[in-house]
N, C-alpha and C positions, 0 to 999 in steps of 0.2 A: 154835361160837358159840351155837347153839341158843336163839334168842330167838323171840318170837311176832310174827307179822305177819298181815295180811289178804291173801289171795291168791285171786283169782277168786271173791270173795264168801264166803269161809270163813276162819275163824281157824285158823291152822296154825303149825307149828314152822318156823322159818327156819334151815336148816343151811348157808347161804352165809356165808362169812367176808368182811367188808368190810375191805379193806386200804387204809388211808388213806395219803396221800403221806408224811406225817410218820412213820408207822411203817415205811415201806419205806426211805426215805432211801438211803444208800449201800449198805445191806445187802439190796438187792432180791433178789439171787440166793439168799441165805440164807433170807429170808422165803418165797420161792416154794418152795424145797426143803422147808421146814418144813410147807407146805400142799400138797405134791405131789398127793395123791389127793383133796384137798378141792375143793369148788366155791368159787371166790373171785370177788370183785368188786374190780377194780383201777381206779385213777384213769386218766383219759384219757392223761395224760403217760406213764404206765408202759406202757399199751397201745401207744402210738405208738412208744415206744423199743424194746420187746422183743416185738413182736407175734408173730413166728414162734415164739419160745420159749414164749409163752403158749398158742399154738394146739397145740403139741406135748405139752402137759401131759396127764396122765391124768384129772384133774378138769376140770370145766367152768369156763370163764372168762367173766365178765361185766364190763362197763365202767361206771364211774360218772362222770357229768359234773357239774362245778360249774355254778352258775347263769350264770356268765359264759362258759362254753364252748358251742360250737354243735354240734348233731348232725351237721352237714355233714362234720365230721372223721371220722365213722364210716361215711359213705355206702357205701363199697366193702366194708366189713366186716359189714354188717348180717346177711347170710345165715349168718355164722359165730357170731353172738352170740345166746346163749339168753336173755340178760338185759341190760337197760340200766337203771341207777339214775340218777335225776335228783335232785340235792341241793337242798333248801330250807334255806339257811343260817339264815334267820329267817322267821317267819310272813308278814311283809310283802313278801318278795321273791318275786314271781310269775313270774319269767322261765322257770322250769321248766314252767309250764303251756303256754307257747308252744312250748317244745322238745318236750314230749309230743305236742302236736297235730301238729307238724312231722314227728316220727318216725312216727306212725301214719297220718296222712292223706296227706302228701306223699311220704314215703320208703317207705311200705309195711312198716314194722317190725311183725312179727307175734309176737315173743317177749314175755317178761315185761317189763313196763315198771313199774319200782318207784319210788315216792316215798320218799326218805330225808331225814333231818335233822329240822328243826322241823315235823313233820307232826302236825297236830291233827285232832280229830274233825270240827270245823266245815269243814274243807277237803275231806274225803274225797269227798263227792258231786260237787263241782266238779272234783276231780282225775279222777274216773272219767269225767266227760263229756269230758275232754280226752284220754282214752286210757289212763290209768293202770289197771292191773289188780292191782297189789300196793302195799301201804302198810306201811312200817316206821314205826310210830308213835313219837312222842317218849315217853320212859320214863314220864311221869306220865299217859299216856292209857290208858284201858281199851279193849282191843281189841273186846270184846263190844259195848260202847256205840258205839264207832266203826263197827262193822259195821252197826249200825242207821242210821247216817248215809247209807249208800248208798240208803236209801229215805226220806229226809227229805222229799223233794218227789215228788209223783206224776208230774209231767211238766215238761219244759222247753219254753220257747217257741221258742228258737233251735235251729238245726241244730247238731250236735256230732259228735264222733267216735263216741260210743256210739249216737247217734240222728241220722243224717244228714238226715232229712226234718224240716223245721220243723213246728211244731204246726198252723199254718194250712193246710198241705198234707195233714195227716193227718185233719183234720176234714172231713166231707162236708157 
């Protein structure tokens, strides 16, 4: 795949393959064999269906959730997942913000948490506050410009995943 993304505050190359449900279809086994040594991201439905086969692969496997799917479905598998991608189907669909916070704060997920789909520069700061540490930007977005969005605001008033102590508690 080899596209660009922001990971842990740096622009880098993305070598993970995101396998969408429509590309897997009935040929799931063939697609997985095609990417045997690669790092892949599969839909939740695929993970739930062939979890053991995916864990036995030589490449790493991550899971991506649609905005209408809940992280609770992955609760028992979190220690085995190096990456979870949360899809933003459109800019105005913010359900993945809640899923990110749930994964980080309540479920203790410590791996890569990636925003995918309709991800814009203007969202990056807020996504990071919810626990995202990786951003696969929409194709028309400039990664270097979006990287600057992580520092658009000096401080946040409310507590968040990245800063659990609210501003009024940090001020003496």
